[in-house]
C-alpha positions in Angstrom: -0.6 -28.9 10.3 0.3 -26.1 12.8 2.2 -22.8 12.2 3.6 -21.6 15.6 4.4 -17.9 15.9 7.4 -17.3 18.2 7.3 -14.5 20.7 9.7 -13.0 23.2 10.1 -15.1 26.4 8.8 -12.3 28.6 5.5 -12.1 26.7 4.5 -15.4 28.3 2.2 -16.5 25.5 2.3 -18.4 22.2 -0.2 -18.3 19.3 -0.7 -20.9 16.7 -2.5 -20.9 13.3 -4.1 -24.4 12.8 -4.3 -25.7 9.2 -7.0 -28.3 8.2 -6.4 -31.1 5.8 -6.7 -30.1 2.1 -9.8 -31.5 0.2 -7.7 -32.5 -2.9 -4.7 -34.8 -3.2 -1.4 -33.2 -2.4 1.8 -33.5 -4.5 3.9 -32.4 -1.4 3.1 -31.3 2.1 2.5 -27.7 1.1 2.2 -28.0 -2.7 -0.9 -28.6 -4.8 -0.7 -29.1 -8.6 -3.1 -29.5 -11.5 -2.9 -29.3 -15.3 -4.8 -26.9 -17.6 -5.0 -26.6 -21.4 -7.5 -25.3 -24.0 -8.3 -24.9 -27.7 -10.2 -22.4 -30.0 -12.4 -22.7 -33.2 -12.0 -20.4 -36.2 -13.7 -19.9 -39.6 -10.8 -21.4 -41.5 -7.9 -23.8 -40.9 -7.0 -23.3 -37.1 -3.6 -22.3 -35.7 -1.7 -23.9 -32.8 -3.5 -23.6 -29.5 -2.3 -21.4 -26.6 0.2 -22.8 -24.0 -1.7 -23.3 -20.8 -3.5 -20.8 -18.6 -2.8 -18.6 -15.5 -3.4 -20.0 -12.0 -5.6 -18.0 -9.7 -6.2 -17.9 -5.9 -9.3 -16.8 -4.0 -9.7 -16.5 -0.2 -13.1 -16.4 1.4 -14.3 -16.5 5.0 -15.1 -20.1 6.4 -17.8 -20.1 9.0 -17.5 -22.3 12.1 -18.5 -25.9 11.2 -17.2 -29.1 9.7 -14.0 -27.7 8.3 -13.0 -25.2 11.0 -14.5 -25.5 14.5 -13.9 -21.7 15.2 -14.1 -20.5 11.6 -11.2 -19.3 9.5 -10.4 -18.9 5.8 -11.1 -21.1 2.8 -8.5 -21.0 0.0 -9.9 -21.9 -3.5 -7.5 -22.3 -6.4 -7.5 -23.4 -10.0 -6.7 -22.4 -13.7 -8.2 -19.2 -15.3 -9.9 -21.2 -18.1 -11.9 -18.3 -19.5 -8.9 -15.8 -19.1 -11.2 -13.3 -17.3 -8.8 -12.8 -14.3 -11.4 -14.1 -11.9 -11.5 -17.6 -10.3 -15.0 -18.6 -11.3 -16.9 -21.4 -9.5 -16.4 -23.9 -12.4 -12.6 -23.2 -12.4 -12.0 -24.3 -8.8 -10.0 -27.5 -8.8 -9.2 -27.6 -5.1 -9.5 -26.0 -1.7 -7.7 -25.8 1.6 -8.6 -24.4 5.0 -6.7 -22.1 7.4 -8.5 -22.3 10.7 -8.5 -19.8 13.5 -7.4 -20.9 17.0 -9.7 -19.8 19.9 -8.8 -16.1 20.7 -7.0 -15.3 17.5 -8.4 -14.6 14.1 -7.0 -13.0 10.9 -7.8 -12.1 7.4 -5.8 -11.8 4.2 -5.2 -8.6 2.3 -7.6 -7.7 -0.5 -6.4 -8.8 -4.0 -5.3 -6.3 -6.6 -7.8 -5.0 -9.2 -7.9 -6.9 -12.5 -6.7 -5.4 -15.8 -9.1 -3.1 -17.8 -10.8 -4.9 -20.8 -9.9 -4.1 -24.4 -11.7 -1.1 -26.1 -14.6 -2.1 -28.3 -14.5 -1.7 -32.2 -15.3 1.7 -33.8 -18.8 2.0 -35.2 -19.5 2.4 -39.0 -19.2 5.9 -40.6 -22.5 7.5 -41.6 -23.4 8.3 -45.2 -22.0 11.7 -46.8 -24.5 14.6 -46.5 -25.9 16.5 -49.5 -23.8 19.2 -51.3 -24.5 22.7 -50.0 -26.2 25.4 -52.3 -24.1 27.4 -54.9 -22.8 30.8 -53.7 -24.2 34.1 -55.1 -23.0 35.5 -58.5 -20.2 38.0 -58.2 -20.8 41.8 -59.0 -20.7 43.1 -62.7 -17.6 44.9 -63.9 -17.4 48.8 -64.3 -19.0 50.4 -67.4 -16.7 52.5 -69.5 -17.2 56.4 -69.8 -19.8 57.6 -72.4 -18.2 59.2 -75.5 -19.4 62.6 -76.9 -22.4 62.6 -79.1 -21.4 63.1 -82.7 -23.4 64.4 -85.5 -25.9 62.1 -86.7 -24.5 60.5 -89.8 -25.7 58.1 -92.2 -26.4 54.8 -90.8 -23.2 52.8 -91.0 -22.5 49.2 -91.1 -22.9 47.2 -87.8 -19.7 47.4 -85.8 -17.8 44.5 -84.3 -18.9 43.1 -81.0 -17.1 44.6 -78.0 -14.7 42.7 -75.7 -16.3 40.7 -72.8 -15.9 42.4 -69.4 -13.8 40.9 -66.5 -15.3 38.1 -64.5 -16.5 39.1 -61.0 -14.9 37.7 -57.8 -16.1 34.3 -56.6 -18.7 34.4 -53.8 -18.2 32.8 -50.3 -18.7 29.1 -50.0 -22.1 28.2 -48.6 -22.5 26.4 -45.2 -22.1 22.6 -45.2 -25.4 20.9 -45.3 -26.7 18.8 -42.5 -25.6 15.1 -42.3 -28.1 12.9 -43.8 -29.8 10.1 -41.8 -27.9 6.9 -41.4 -29.0 4.2 -43.9 -30.6 1.0 -42.7 -28.3 -1.8 -41.6 -27.8 -4.4 -44.3 -28.9 -7.9 -43.7 -26.5 -10.3 -41.9 -24.8 -12.6 -44.3 -25.1 -16.4 -44.0 -22.8 -18.1 -41.4 -19.7 -19.5 -42.9 -18.8 -23.2 -42.6 -17.1 -24.3 -39.4 -13.3 -24.3 -39.9 -11.2 -27.3 -39.3 -10.2 -28.0 -35.6 -6.8 -26.5 -34.8 -3.9 -28.6 -33.5 -4.0 -29.5 -29.8 -2.0 -26.9 -27.8 0.9 -27.9 -25.6 0.2 -29.3 -22.2 -0.1 -26.4 -19.6 2.1 -26.2 -16.5 0.7 -27.4 -13.2 -0.5 -24.8 -10.7 1.2 -25.0 -7.3 0.5 -23.5 -3.9 2.9 -23.2 -1.0 2.1 -22.3 2.6 4.7 -21.0 5.1 5.0 -19.2 8.4 5.0 -15.4 8.1 7.0 -13.8 11.0 6.0 -10.6 12.8 6.6 -7.6 10.6 5.1 -5.2 8.1 2.9 -7.8 6.5 1.5 -9.3 9.7 2.2 -7.4 13.0 1.6 -10.6 15.0 2.7 -13.1 12.4 0.6 -15.4 10.4 0.6 -17.6 7.3 2.0 -16.7 3.8 0.3 -18.3 0.8 2.1 -18.3 -2.6 0.6 -19.6 -5.9 2.0 -19.9 -9.4 2.7 -22.2 -12.4 5.4 -24.8 -12.4 6.7 -23.4 -15.6 10.4 -22.6 -14.8 10.0 -18.8 -14.7 12.7 -16.8 -13.0 15.4 -19.5 -13.4 13.3 -22.2 -11.8 12.9 -25.8 -13.0 9.7 -26.5 -15.0 7.7 -29.6 -14.0 9.5 -30.4 -10.8 6.4 -29.8 -8.6 8.4 -27.3 -6.5 7.1 -23.7 -6.4 10.3 -21.7 -6.7 10.6 -18.0 -6.0 10.7 -17.0 -9.7 7.5 -19.1 -10.4 5.3 -17.3 -7.8 2.5 -15.3 -9.4 0.4 -14.3 -6.4 1.1 -14.0 -2.6 -1.5 -13.5 0.1 -1.3 -13.4 3.9 -3.6 -14.7 6.6 -2.5 -12.8 9.7 -2.9 -13.6 13.4 -5.1 -11.2 15.4 -3.0 -8.7 17.3 -2.4 -10.0 20.9 -3.0 -7.5 23.8 0.2 -5.7 24.9 -1.1 -4.3 28.2 -1.4 -6.5 31.3 -3.9 -4.4 33.3 -6.8 -2.0 32.8 -5.4 0.4 35.4 -1.9 0.8 36.9 0.1 3.1 39.2 3.7 4.1 38.6 6.4 1.9 40.0 9.3 4.4 39.7 9.5 8.3 39.7 12.7 10.0 38.6 13.3 13.8 38.6 15.1 15.3 35.6 18.6 16.8 36.2 17.5 20.0 34.3 14.9 21.3 31.9 11.7 19.6 30.7 11.8 15.7 30.6 11.6 14.2 27.1 12.2 10.4 27.0 14.2 7.4 28.4 16.3 4.7 26.8 17.8 1.4 28.2 21.2 0.0 26.9 21.1 -3.2 28.9 23.2 -1.7 31.7 22.1 1.9 32.3 19.2 4.3 31.6 19.7 7.3 29.3 17.5 10.4 30.0 16.9 13.3 27.6 15.5 16.7 28.4 15.2 19.7 26.2 18.6 21.0 27.4 20.7 17.9 28.2 21.3 14.2 28.3 22.2 12.0 31.4 23.0 8.4 32.1 21.4 6.9 35.2 22.3 3.9 37.4 19.3 1.5 37.5 19.9 0.7 41.2 20.8 4.0 42.8 19.2 6.3 40.2 22.3 8.5 40.3 22.4 10.7 37.2 25.6 11.7 35.3 25.5 14.5 32.8 26.8 13.8 29.2 28.8 16.7 27.7 27.1 18.0 24.5 29.4 20.4 22.5 27.5 23.4 21.2 24.6 23.1 23.6 22.1 21.5 21.2 18.5 20.9 22.1 17.8 17.2 22.4 14.4 15.6 21.6 15.2 11.9 22.0 17.6 9.3 23.1 16.8 5.7 21.8 18.3 2.3 21.1 17.6 0.0 18.1 15.8 -2.5 20.2 15.1 -2.2 24.0 18.3 -3.2 25.8 20.8 -2.9 22.9 24.1 -1.2 23.6 24.2 1.4 20.9 22.4 4.7 21.9 21.3 7.4 19.4 20.5 11.0 19.9 17.9 13.0 18.0 18.0 16.9 18.1 15.3 19.5 17.6 15.0 20.7 14.0 17.8 18.4 12.8 17.3 15.4 10.4 20.8 14.0 11.3 21.2 10.8 13.5 23.9 11.0 16.1 25.8 8.4 18.2 25.9 9.4 21.9 28.1 8.0 24.7 29.2 9.2 28.1 31.9 11.4 26.5 29.7 13.2 24.0 28.1 12.7 20.6 29.0 12.5 16.9 27.1 12.1 13.6 26.5 8.6 12.4 26.6 9.6 8.7 22.9 8.8 8.4 19.8 11.1 8.2 16.1 10.9 7.7 14.5 12.3 4.5 12.4 15.4 5.4 12.9 14.4 9.0 13.7 17.7 10.7 11.0 18.6 13.2 9.9 19.2 16.8 9.0 15.6 17.5 10.5 12.7 19.4 12.0 9.6 17.6 12.1 5.9 18.5 12.8 2.6 16.8 10.3 -0.2 15.8 12.1 -3.5 16.0 9.2 -5.4 14.3 9.2 -3.4 11.0 12.9 -2.1 11.4 11.8 1.5 11.0 12.3 4.9 12.7 9.0 6.2 14.1 7.8 9.6 15.4 4.5 11.4 15.9 3.3 14.8 14.6 0.0 15.5 16.5 -2.5 12.9 15.2 -0.1 11.5 12.5 2.4 8.7 12.9 5.5 9.4 10.7 8.1 6.7 9.9 11.2 6.0 7.9 13.0 2.9 6.6 16.2 1.7 8.1 18.1 3.6 5.4 16.3 6.9 6.1 13.8 6.9 3.2 10.5 8.6 4.1 7.4 6.3 4.2 3.7 7.1 4.0 2.2 8.5 7.2 -0.5 6.8 9.3 -3.4 8.8 10.8 -4.6 7.9 14.3 -8.3 7.0 14.5 -9.9 8.3 16.7 -7.7 11.4 17.0 -5.4 11.8 20.0 -6.5 14.6 22.3 -4.0 16.6 24.3 -1.5 19.5 24.2 0.5 20.4 21.2 3.5 19.7 23.4 2.5 16.0 23.6 4.4 14.8 20.5 5.7 11.5 21.8 5.1 7.9 20.6 6.7 4.7 21.8 6.8 1.3 20.0 6.1 -2.1 21.4 5.5 -5.3 19.4 4.7 -3.2 16.3 2.1 -1.1 18.1 2.2 2.7 18.7 1.8 3.8 22.3 0.7 7.3 23.2 -0.4 9.2 26.4 -4.0 10.5 26.2 -4.4 13.7 28.3 -8.2 13.6 28.2 -8.5 10.1 29.8 -5.1 10.0 31.6 -4.5 6.7 29.8 -2.0 4.9 27.7 -3.5 4.1 24.3 -2.2 1.5 21.8 -2.8 2.0 18.0 -2.2 -0.6 15.3 -0.2 -0.1 12.1 -3.4 0.9 10.4 -4.0 3.7 12.9 -6.8 2.0 14.7 -7.1 2.2 18.5 -6.8 -1.3 19.9 -6.6 -1.0 23.7 -6.1 1.4 26.7 -4.9 1.3 30.3 -5.8 4.1 32.8 -3.0 5.6 34.9 -4.0 5.9 38.5 -1.4 8.5 39.1 -0.1 11.1 36.6 1.5 14.5 36.3 0.0 17.7 35.0 1.4 17.8 31.5 3.2 15.1 29.4 6.1 15.9 27.1 7.2 12.4 26.0 6.8 8.7 26.2 9.2 5.7 25.9 9.6 2.0 26.3 12.7 1.2 28.3 13.7 -1.9 30.2 10.2 -3.4 29.5 8.5 -0.4 31.2 6.5 2.4 29.8 8.0 5.8 30.9 5.9 8.9 30.7 7.5 12.4 31.3 5.5 14.9 33.2 7.1 18.4 33.2 10.4 17.8 35.2 10.0 14.1 36.1 9.7 10.6 34.6 7.2 8.0 35.9 7.7 4.3 35.0 4.7 1.9 34.6 5.0 -1.9 34.7 2.1 -2.5 32.2 3.5 -4.5 29.3 2.9 -8.2 28.8 
């Protein structure tokens, strides 16, 4: 079967992911099921068996050959019979192939790490050591004073025995003796008789797999295939045993993504349009479907696309703009982003006002734009791409690899088809980076200014600002 990936009309290209025929019988076009059960033996009368096992999925590379002419991915699936969290070779009950079309390849994301095994039993306690030596005897009590010597009289009768003196204080306890050597391990007892077989466990639920198209977005920048697996056990409000993998029954999800298609249509290009700023340093450009919007560090203008006549927009309080942008190239609503302010503003020919939204920890000296693939706000801070969700929540940053050379003033980043586009001062080129931060392609600018302050995508053109002017390049596919 084929999974077409739709693209915008002006991209002039379509990619498809080709699926080969499964090697096991199918219950439905995209569902595969099997049963699993098990039993245990004990040393006495057995208890009821366990109810089924978990279904597992493993994706490996498939070389070019019989199943996939250009290679692709082999999807193995089956029950986890030995409950070790790994789909072993003897547990595979079926396979399917996701083949790569010529010119586009993809790979699924790495599976999560399995659970840590249980802690082993504590070893036996060693024998008690010998008792330590007895402490020293306490000191003898004081002797009474000697009486005066009397005259020697006749020898009298023997007197009574005097009282016993007080007992001396107890001496300190001696140090504990060393622990004695561990005794030899006793002989292993005879093996007990085999217990009776336990009752047969309940029939396990069938394992199901479903394939579906994955649109362009955060999971696959250029779209691809989503693979869901789980047990037909009725989890999450589903219906058990109906051979339909419902959302509550999904245990694992993997993606096989299309390779990112090129976004530039040339290796070198000259500017098609040059526009001078009405005042200040040029920042960036937006397109609302009818007019251009221009931002400099001290003003905002609208511009007629035919005559290039600019009209200043009144900004109360004389703020310092950093960006104007739309949520999608050519959409009518225009937004304003100010220096050192995390607030989002609506802007129109009469002025600007707060939208009620803001970006978490978003105040900074960078430009802002919108990524219509992932529905996120995007900016750049030197070699780091920063982004926020549609509701303003801060998201993890993405580091550019290799680093982006250039001036500290060059803080702009534009978005096109889920790719970051920046201007490279060292090579006078436009460089495209993926969502992982990897450099994917470049195009050299045959003409350029002395210092870039911003970059934008507006009206399907890349606009680069050089000091007090904007230059537009028709370089996008």
